[in-house]
C-alpha positions as CSV (number, residue, x, y, z in Angstrom):
1,X,102.1,96.5,88.3
2,X,102.3,100.4,89.1
3,X,99.8,103.0,89.9
4,X,100.2,106.7,88.4
5,X,99.8,109.0,91.3
6,X,100.4,112.4,89.5
7,X,102.9,114.1,87.6
8,X,106.0,112.0,86.3
9,X,105.2,109.7,89.7
10,X,104.4,105.9,89.6
11,X,104.6,103.7,92.2
12,X,104.6,99.8,92.8
13,X,101.0,98.3,93.6
14,X,103.1,95.8,96.0
15,X,104.7,98.5,98.0
16,X,101.4,100.4,98.7
17,X,100.5,100.2,102.2
18,X,97.2,102.8,102.2
19,X,96.1,105.8,100.4
20,X,95.1,108.6,102.9
21,X,92.6,111.4,101.9
22,X,94.2,114.8,102.9
23,X,91.0,116.2,104.6
24,X,91.2,113.1,106.7
25,X,94.8,113.4,107.9
26,X,94.3,117.2,108.7
27,X,91.2,116.3,110.7
28,X,93.2,113.9,112.9
29,X,95.8,114.9,115.7
30,X,97.5,111.3,115.3
31,X,97.7,111.6,111.7
32,X,99.0,115.1,111.6
33,X,101.6,114.1,114.1
34,X,102.6,110.9,112.0
35,X,103.0,113.1,109.0
36,X,105.1,115.7,111.1
37,X,107.7,112.7,112.2
38,X,107.6,111.4,108.7
39,X,108.6,114.7,107.3
40,X,111.7,115.0,109.6
41,X,112.8,111.8,109.0
42,X,112.9,113.1,105.2
43,X,110.3,109.9,104.1
44,X,108.0,112.4,102.3
45,X,108.3,113.2,98.5
46,X,106.3,116.1,97.3
47,X,107.2,116.3,93.5
48,X,104.0,118.4,92.6
49,X,103.3,122.2,92.6
50,X,99.5,121.3,92.6
51,X,97.4,121.3,95.6
52,X,97.7,118.0,97.5
53,X,94.4,115.8,97.9
54,X,95.9,112.3,99.2
55,X,98.9,110.9,100.6
56,X,100.1,107.4,99.2
57,X,102.0,105.4,101.9
58,X,104.5,102.9,100.8
59,X,107.1,100.8,102.3
60,X,109.9,103.3,101.9
61,X,108.1,106.9,101.6
62,X,105.0,108.8,101.6
63,X,104.0,110.6,98.2
64,X,101.8,113.6,98.2
65,X,99.3,113.2,95.0
66,X,97.3,115.8,93.4
67,X,94.9,113.3,92.7
68,X,91.9,112.3,95.1
69,X,91.9,109.2,97.0
70,X,88.8,107.9,95.5
71,X,90.4,108.0,91.9
72,X,93.9,106.5,93.2
73,X,91.6,103.8,94.8
74,X,89.9,103.0,91.3
75,X,93.2,102.7,89.8
76,X,94.3,100.4,92.2
77,X,91.3,98.2,92.0
78,X,91.6,98.3,88.0
79,X,95.3,97.4,88.4
80,X,94.4,94.4,90.7
81,X,91.7,93.0,88.4
82,X,94.2,93.2,85.7
83,X,96.6,91.2,87.8
84,X,94.1,88.7,88.4
85,X,93.5,88.2,84.9
86,X,97.0,87.8,83.8
87,X,97.6,85.3,86.9
88,X,94.7,83.4,85.9
89,X,96.1,82.5,82.4
90,X,98.1,79.3,81.9
91,X,101.0,78.7,79.5
92,X,98.8,76.7,76.9
93,X,96.3,79.9,76.7
94,X,99.0,82.1,75.9
95,X,100.1,80.0,73.2
96,X,96.9,79.6,71.3
């Protein structure tokens, strides 16, 4: 399934490695260095004119998001719960 991370951007839940808060990244030297290195490698995707509130790290890219990390976490948990419901259904249940 997918998570809407702002604007017209959605990412697959299977590809998400972590969601980082903007303030946390800015307060850590290691995180800042990581983001600088990823920008140099052109793996950072910024499609929003709005203020960045979180970073969504996936296998292929890092997305800047105008949505808070807490909201994105809730969305991911909701999608995960939906996946569990669908995975728990059997073929016979779908036919009835």
